[in-house]
C-alpha positions in Angstrom: 17.5 54.9 39.4 21.2 54.3 40.4 22.8 56.2 43.3 26.6 56.7 43.3 28.4 57.7 46.4 32.1 58.2 47.1 33.2 55.9 49.9 36.7 57.3 50.3 40.2 56.2 49.4 41.8 52.8 50.0 45.1 51.3 49.2 45.2 48.6 46.4 48.5 47.0 45.4 50.4 50.0 46.7 48.2 52.5 44.8 45.7 54.9 46.3 42.3 54.2 44.7 39.0 56.0 45.3 36.2 53.5 45.7 32.6 54.2 44.7 29.5 52.3 45.5 26.5 51.9 43.2 23.2 51.1 44.7 19.6 50.9 43.8 17.2 51.9 46.5 17.0 49.3 49.3 19.4 46.8 47.6 22.9 46.6 49.2 25.4 48.8 47.4 27.9 47.2 45.1 31.6 48.4 45.2 32.9 49.6 41.9 35.9 51.7 40.7 35.5 55.0 38.9 35.2 54.4 35.2 34.1 50.8 35.6 31.0 50.2 33.6 28.9 47.0 33.5 28.0 46.3 30.0 25.4 43.6 29.2 28.0 41.1 28.2 31.4 42.1 29.6 33.2 41.5 32.9 36.4 43.2 33.8 38.8 40.4 34.8 41.4 42.9 35.8 39.2 44.9 38.1 39.6 44.5 41.9 35.8 44.2 42.1 35.1 40.4 42.4 33.7 38.8 39.3 30.6 37.5 41.1 29.7 41.1 42.2 30.2 42.3 38.6 27.9 39.5 37.3 25.4 40.2 40.0 25.3 43.8 39.0 24.7 43.0 35.4 21.9 40.5 36.1 20.4 42.9 38.7 20.2 45.6 36.0 18.7 43.2 33.5 16.0 42.2 36.0 15.2 45.8 37.0 15.0 46.9 33.3 12.9 43.8 32.5 15.4 42.5 29.9 15.5 39.3 32.0 12.1 37.8 32.8 10.9 34.3 33.6 13.6 31.6 33.8 17.1 32.8 34.3 20.0 31.1 32.4 21.7 28.3 34.3 24.9 28.9 36.2 26.8 26.9 33.6 25.3 28.9 30.7 26.2 32.2 32.5 29.7 30.8 33.2 30.2 30.1 29.5 28.7 33.4 28.3 30.7 35.6 30.7 33.9 33.6 30.8 33.8 32.7 34.5 33.7 29.5 36.5 30.3 28.0 37.3 31.0 28.6 41.0 31.3 32.3 40.3 28.0 32.4 38.4 26.3 30.3 41.1 27.5 32.8 43.7 26.1 35.7 41.6 22.7 33.9 41.3 22.6 33.2 45.1 23.4 36.8 45.8 20.3 37.9 43.8 18.2 35.1 45.4 19.2 36.4 48.8 18.2 39.9 47.7 14.8 38.6 46.7 15.2 39.3 43.0 15.3 35.7 42.1 13.6 32.5 43.3 15.4 29.2 43.2 13.3 26.1 42.4 15.0 22.8 43.2 15.6 20.8 40.0 14.3 23.6 37.8 16.7 26.6 38.2 16.3 30.2 39.0 13.4 32.5 38.1 12.8 36.2 38.3 10.8 36.8 41.5 7.2 38.1 41.0 6.7 41.7 42.0 
């Protein structure tokens, strides 16, 4: 279940923008703009939402919907697939690790955390 709440208006590049947050239960909320959708294979490079947060949201949804199980693709593979730098994909993976959704195994990669 996804909760959406209006977090007020902020200025962005001289324009007033209403920010929304999407959250899932006890996981920290992710800032998104109205109308921004996170498809399975698309990041919005023109969005003010950082790419690592967009990628984290996509991977989080895949883990929660059980589309992603077992071993998670490497940071370099995610970088190629989503058209971002490997540092961006590493940051997204580390965010999910910090949330407890992924487990990092040195020399092996990331795995979906057991429930």
